[in-house]
N, C-alpha and C positions, 0 to 999 in steps of 0.2 A: 346670252348664255355662255358663249365662247370666252368673252372677256371675264366673266365670273370664274370660269375654270382656270384661266391663266393667273388671275389674282390669288386664287386659292393655292395654286402651285407656288407662287411667289411667297405667300405667307408660310407655307410649310417649309420652304427652303430657308426662309428667315428663322423660323423656329429651330430648325436643325443647326443653323449657324450659331444662334444664341445658346442653344443647349451645349454645343461643343465648346464654346467659349467659357460658359459657366463650369463645365466639367473640368476644364483645364485650370481654372482659378480655384475652385473649391476642392478641398482634400477629397480624394476619391474613395469615400466610404459608400457602400452600397445603398444605405438608407437615405443619405442626403441626395444621391443621384436619383433614386427612385422618387423621392418627394418633388424634386425639381422637375423631373420628367412628367410627373402626374400634374403638377401645376401648369406646366407649359401646354400639355395636351388639353386641359380644360380651358385654358385661355385661348388656345387656337380654335377650339370648338366654338367658344363664345364669339370669337371674331368672325368665323365663317357663318354662324347663325345671324350675326348682325348684318353681314354682307347680303345674305339671302333675303333678310327682312327688308333691307334697303332696296334691293332689286325689285321685290314684289311691290313695294310702295311706288316705285317709278312706273312699273308696268300697269298699275291700276288707273 
């Protein structure tokens, strides 16, 4: 469980990094930033769910 938490922390840090890079490249309109952030959040959620699913598979 501890390793899962640390990997989740890493992925959220990575998401933050990616988002800040995208925000610096893409013209800073509120709508595009919102869309990117929304997509990244759903992708990050998907990633975390995949990790949880994988962990449960190992434990069973």
